[in-house]
Each structure stands twice: as C-alpha cells, then as structure tokens.
N, C-alpha and C positions, 0 to 999 in steps of 0.2 A: 504494500500500499503506500502511496505518495503521503507525505506530511501535509498539514495546512499550508505551510510556507512556500511550498512550490507552487502556490497558485498565483503569487504576487512576483515576478521577475524582478522587479526593480527593487523591493525589500531583500530579495535574497542576494543580489548583486551588491547590495550596500553591507548586507551583513558580511560578504566575503572580503569586500573593499577594505574593511578595518583590519586586515590579516593579511600576514606576507603571504606571496604566492597567492593571491587571491584569484588573479585572472586564471591561472592553471587551473584550479581547484574548481573554479565555476564552470569551465569548460567541462572536467571530468564530469561535474554533475549533472550538467546537460547531456552529456552522452549517456549517463547512467538511466536519466529520466526516458530518454528514447529507446534504451534498451529494455525498461521496465514496462514501457506502454507497448512495446514490439511483444514480449512476451506474455503480456496481459492479453492482448489480443489473440495470441496463440491458444494460450489456455483456454480463451472463452470459446475460440472455434473447434477445440478438440477437446471439449468437456466429455463427448460421447466416449473417449477411449480410457476405460477405467483399468482394464485388463492389459497383461503382457501379452504380445503375440509373437509366434515364432515368425523368424525372417520372412519376408514376403508375402506372409499372409494378411489378407484384406479383410478388416472387419466389417461385417455388413450392415454395420450400424453408421459406419462413418468412414471417411478416407482413410488412405494409407499414407504413412510417411515414407522418405527413401530409405534404403536400407532396413527396412524393418521397424522401424523406430515408433513406438506409441507415446502417448503423453507420459507415462510414467517413465520414460527414458529421459526427458528433457531436464537439463540441468538449471531449474529455476532459479536457485539460490546464490550460485556463483558469479552473477553478474554478466555472462557471457554465453553463446550458444558453442558448442563444441563442433557443430559443421552446420553447414544450409541446410535448411529445411524445404522440402517440397511438397506440396500437399497434392497427391493423386486422387482424383475422384474415382467413386466408385464405377466398375463397369456395368453397363445395363444387363440386366437381370432376365431378358426376354429373348435373347438371339445369339448364335455363335458366330455370326458372321459381320456384325455392325461393330466389332473390336478391332482399333487400329493396332494390329497384332500380325506379326509374319505368320507365314503358313506352315505349318507342321510339316517340316521335312527330314531335315538331321537331327532324328531325336537321339539324344546320348543313349549309349549302351548300357542304361543303368537298371532297367527294369522299371524303371519309375515313369510316371506318365499322371500328375496330379490336375484336380480340375474340380468344377461343381455342376451338378444337373441342375437345369432351370427350365421353367414354364415357357413353352413356344405362347408368343404373343396370340396366336390362333387357340383359341380354346378347342375347336374342333381338330386340331391337328393330330395325327396319328403316325407321324414318323413316316417310314417306308412301309408301313402295313398293307395300303393298298396294292403294293406290288406283290405282298405275299399272298393276297387273295386269289392270286393267279399261279400259285406256286405249282411246278411240275410234280409229276409221280415220283421223281426219282429224289425229290426233295421236301416231302409233305410231312411234317412230324413239329413237335415243339411248338404248337401254338396255343397259349393260354386262353384263348377262347373255347377251347376244347377241354373244359376241365372235366374231373372224373365222373361227378355227379351235378344234375341240374341245381342242388341247391347250392352248390360250391360256387355257382357264377357271382361274379362280382362285377358288374358293368361300370360301376363308379370307379372302383378302384383300377379297372383296366384303362378307363379313359385318362385317368390321372398318370398311369404310369406310360403311355403311349404318347402323351403330351411332352415328356419331357426330352430334353435335349442336351448335349454334353458339351460343356464349355472348357477348354483346358485353360491354363493358368499361365502359360508361358507363350501360347501360340494359336492359331485357329485351325482347324481342320477343314480340307476342301470338302465342299458338299458333294454329295455321291451323284455321280454321271453315270449312267451305265454304259453309253455310247463312249465315254472316256475311258472307262474300266476296259470294254471291249477292245479299244484301240491298243491300250496297255498289253492285252493279252497276245496280241498278234504273235504268232510264232511261239507261244508259250505256253506251259504246262504247269498248273498249280497242283501241288499233289499235297492232300491234307493226310496225316497219319498220326495216329494216337487214338485215345479213347473217345466217349460220346461227347466230351465237351468240344473236341475235334471237329467230330460228325454234325454239332450244333452249327460251328463255324462255316462249315461246308454248305450246311442246309440255308443260310442265310444267304449266304454267296451264290447258291445255285437260284436260289428264288429272286434275287436281286439281277441275275443276269438271264432271267427266261426269257425276257423280248429278243435277245441276241443270239439264243442258243437253237442249234439245228436240231440235235437230238441226244438223247441220253437214257441211261438204264442204271436202278440202284435200288438197294434197300437191306433187308436184314442179309447178311454174310451167306449165311444157308439156304437162302431162297434164288441165288443165282449161281448156282454150282457150275452151270454151263459155261459161265463167263471167267471164271477162274480156275487154275490149277492148284491154288493153294488152299487145301483141303485136310491138311493132316491136324494133328495134335501137337500143342507146344505147351510147355511148363514155364510158370515165373519163377525168377529167380528165388532159390530157396523154399520153393514150394513142395509139399511130399508128393509121393507118386500118387497117381489117380486123381491129382487136382490140374487142369489144363485151363490155359487163357482162353477166355470167351472172345471168339471172333463175331465181331458185332455189325460193321456195316461196310458195304461196298458199293461203290459209283463210278461211273465213267460217262463224263458229259462232253461234249463236242460242241464250240460256238460255230457260229455262223464263217467267222472270219480264221478259223481253224484251230483257235486256241481250245484247250481242254482242262477240265476239272476233274480230278481223280481223288477218291477218297477210300482210304483202306484203314478201317479202325478197329481197333482191337485193346483189351482191357489192360494189360500189362505189357512192357516190352521184354522180347527175347531176339536175340540177335540173329538165329537161325529164321525165325518166321519175318524179320527184317529183311533179311538177305533173300528170301524166297519171294516177298513182295516187288522188292525192287528188280529182280531176277524178270518177273513177270512183266512189271511196266515197261523194262526196255532201258538201253543206255541213257543214262541223264547227260545233259550239256550246261552250259552256262546261262542258257535262257530259263532254263526248268527253276521252278520256284518249290522248295520243299516247307511245308508249313506244320510243325511236329510240336506235340506235348504230351507228355505222361504223367499222370500225376493224381488223378480222381480214385485210382486204386491204391493208393500209397498213404493211407490214411497216417497220420502222427501216432496214432494207438490204435489197436484193433484187437477185439475183442477174440476173432477166429484165429489169430498167429500166433504162436509163442513169441517169436522174434518179431520186433519193430518192424513194420513194413518200410518206415523210414528210411532206415538202413539199407534196404533194397534199392531203393529210390536213389540213394547216393551213388552206389555202384552202376546202376544202370545210366543216369545221366552221365555219368564219367565215360561209359563203355560208346553211347550214342555220341557224345560230342568228340570223342577222341578217336574211335574206330570206325565211326560211321560219317559223320558230318563234315568232320575236318577232310577226309579223303575224297568227298565227293565234288564234282564241279559246279553243282546247283546251288543256286542263291539261296539262303536258308533263313527262316526264321523260327526261333524257338518262341513260342507263346506262351509266356509267363503264365504260371498257374492262376486260375479263375479262385475268388474267394468263396468259400461255402458258408452258408448261414444257418448252420445247427443249432445255433444259440450258444451263450457259454462265451467265456472272455474270447476265445481265439476263434469259434464257430466250426472247431474240428468235429468232423463225423467219427466218432468211435467204434461204429457197427455194433453197439450193444443194445441200442434202444429196442429193436425186435424182440432182443433176447429178455428184456425187463419186461415186456409188454404183460406177459402172465401175472408177474407180479404186481401188478397195479400200477404202472407208470403209464399216463395218460397218451394218446397219441398227439402229437404236436398239431395244432391246428392251423398254424401259419408260419414262415419263415421269420426268424428274429433277426436283428441287426449284430453285428460283432463290433467290438471296441480295437482289436488288434489284427485279425485275419492270421490265415496259414503263412506267415513272412518267411519261415525257414526254406520253403521251397525257393523263393527267389535268392536267398543268400546261398544254397547250395549251387545253385547255376552260376552266378557270380564267382564263386570260390572254383568251380570247375574251369570255366572261362579262363581265370587267371592263371590256373595251374595248367591249363592246354597251352596258352601263349599264342605265339604266331600262329600256329597252323589253325586255330579257331578264331581268328581275326575275323574271317568274313561271316561269322555267325549272328545275325543281329536278332535282337530280343524285341517281340511285339507286347508292349508294356499294358496288358488289359486288367492287370490286379486292380490299381487305384482306380481306373475307371469305372469297375463294376462294383467296388466292396459297398457303395452306398445303396445299391439297388436290391436288397432284401425283398421289398416289396414285389418284384418282379421275377420272383423265382415261380417255378411250378407249383411248389408246394402250397402258396398263398392261394392258387386257385382250385386247389383238389387234386392235382396231379400227383401220383405216386402213393397216396393213403391205401390203394387197395393191396400194396405189398407190405404193409405193418409200418410203414413210415412216411412222413411229408417229406416230399424231394425238395431238399432246399439247394440242390447243387445246379441243376439246370435251369437257366433263364429263360424268360420269354424272348421272342426273336427280337423285341425292341432293343433290349439291352446288346446281344451278339451283332446288330447290324452296325452299332458302332466298332465293334471291334474290325469289321471290315473296312469301314469308313478311315478309319486308322491304318488300316492296311494300303487302302488306296493313295492315302498321302505320302506312305513310307516307301510304296514300291515304283508307284508311278510318276512321280515328279522329281 
C-alpha cells in the first residue's frame, strides 16, 4: 500500500529537499511508486491464479504467464520483477483449428502427446461418425450405439461424447481428409499387427477410407481360412503347454489407387507367428508402414498366471524392437499402449473380477477414470529404444495414451458392451476416440 504522503508530490519533494541526496532519493521513490502501481495492477489482473501450476499448464479460469509462472510465483515484496511477464490469453475452447499453433508434424519421440478435449461449437457435431454409418463389412464392429441391451442405450451420453474434439497443447492436428490420406497411401501398404486395440485402429481407418476403397475382406481369423495359410497354434512366452495365443482378426483391403490396408491381430506376441505372418504378406519395402502394439494381454498383475505377465511384456518388446523392427526396411510406428479404465489408482485390469463375482462383488456398471494410468508400458518402450540405440532410430512412437486417458466415458462398458462375459469392457473405446488416433497418424505420416 502507498502512504498518504505520496498523494502530494510537492510535500514529498519538500521533505526530501531538507536531506542530503534528496534528489536521488526522490527519483528512487518515484521508481518504487511506478513499480508498486505496476505490481498492484498485475496482482489485480491475475487474482484468479491462486494455485501453482506445472510449467506450461493453462489455468482454465484465467490467462497463463510465460514459463508457467502463476501469481504465487511473483516476487511482490522485493521491489523488482525477476523477469518480464507476458500474459497469454486462454485458447478458445470450441475448435482445434482456430488456434495460432503450428501443425503437428515432427512430434518428439517421447510417447507423450498432451492436450484436452473440448466441445465442438456445433451441438449436433458427431465427429466422423457419419462416415462410420457406411462402414464396409470388413470393418464393422466397435460401435457404441450397438450396446448389449436396449436398457443400456444412453443417447445423451453418446451425443456428448461424440461432440468432443481433441485440442493438442503444443500444435494443431490436420483435419481428416479422405482424399488426402488416399494420396498419401499411393504405392503404400499399412500393416496393423497386434491385439484387438490394433484391430480397432484398423477398423476406424478402414471405415474412414471406405469412399476410396475398391475391395476388401476381413473378419475373425477362423472365418477366413481360405485367405491365410497361418492356421497353426502358437504359445505365448512362459505360457504352460496347452495354452495357445488367440488369433483374433484378419483383413486385407485394397484402395482404388492401389494402396492397401492389412490387419493381422492376435493377443500375445510370438516370434514364429510374427515371421509366418510377414512371410505370407510378402517382402517389405521402405514405402510400407507397420503399426504395431501388444499390451492388452500383458496386465501388470494377473490372477491366472503365476509369473507377472508384465515381465513377459518386457522381453517381448525387446525382441520385437531389436530382432524384428530394427531389421525391417518398413516405416514403423509403435502405438503407445492405450489406457484402461477399470477403476482404481492406475486403471489396471487384474483379471480377477470374474473370479470374485460369485463372492458378491457386483458387476461394474460403467467405466471409471484413472489418475495415473498404466504408465509403466511407455517406460519400458522408451528404455528398450534407448538400449537398442541406432538400429531402432527409425521406430517412431504413436502417442495415443495421453490423448485417450481422459475418455473413460467413451469405453464400451459405459454403454453396456462386454457385460455378457462377466465384466464391463473398459478397454475398448468407441470409434470417436480411435478416429483421433488415425487423425494423429495422418499428421505424422503424410505431412
């Protein structure tokens, strides 16, 4: 606060004039007054910032200070500012394309890609859903409008979820363009290999590319035996005899310009199965793209397995990277593991819910948010890349974890899917979320 004497500059100069060095002290006092007024103004303008934020985080209640500063960081009492402050206004919360941000192209290979989901300004916006209404037969599943029971249908939640769009923190994503992606696919094959989450990503892309597709075939692996020679039984790492990997989905799609989508989805990794699949696909070249992930069948803890499946995940990731991908000429994306929303601190699926049902544990009626997520998968991947070094430099990470973790309401389980097998499916997303994985791929692959 300023003293009452500062209201009369003449009386203040008179007071300083009766002392040695008065002129210099008066000048210092005036400087202090200006600084005090400046700081008072800043404090008033930033009054809404009462809590510390991590660097770069924007408080949705007010503006952001440069370098992540908030009002509690300001040195109000030392008579000076430690750095120049620049107030950055909030970004608009209704569109991903109106921000003055660079296009997301060269995304760092850290597996992280943060942002927030915002409402589209059009309350009737349904994302890319209208294109899914014409999904071909070889890509028709994972639709949350097809809930398990009529009583589970929740049109209000569905409309709310499908109106959301993803807004990255550091850049903006190119809007989806079917013709643009088709052009990018010229002379190229995209090979999806992994578990059912990989099938979801393939399904989304096959639906989005339906208008430029010439032909296709796909479905459960066992329903298309005439199209594949890979029919044997394969065992997961450290699995007991008699237990075999589930071969889930198989698809082969040809676009009008000759590009291809290929899906080979199975639950756990096996090196021989991998080799047999790629022997059938044929020789790879530098135009080919492999999108791979295994993770859903490697829970951190598992009731069924004596050894922790996560230990097998570490060994399998090392073999995939060092023995398979590092030696392949194809352009490779490792899709970072997506979050599960089974409730609890980390969202881990322990595979014990079914076992406990007879003991009185109620079935989960919806999918819950998580506060941490299964971050250890990403840590393992980054550690393996570092250990592999130069041979793995060309492996890029498709960072879908942070993008997806906020979307617990867009899991199948919230809409009734999965309850018929004893537990709510809180792993598989509605396609509105998965579409954004492919929008991210579009920016990273085609620009």
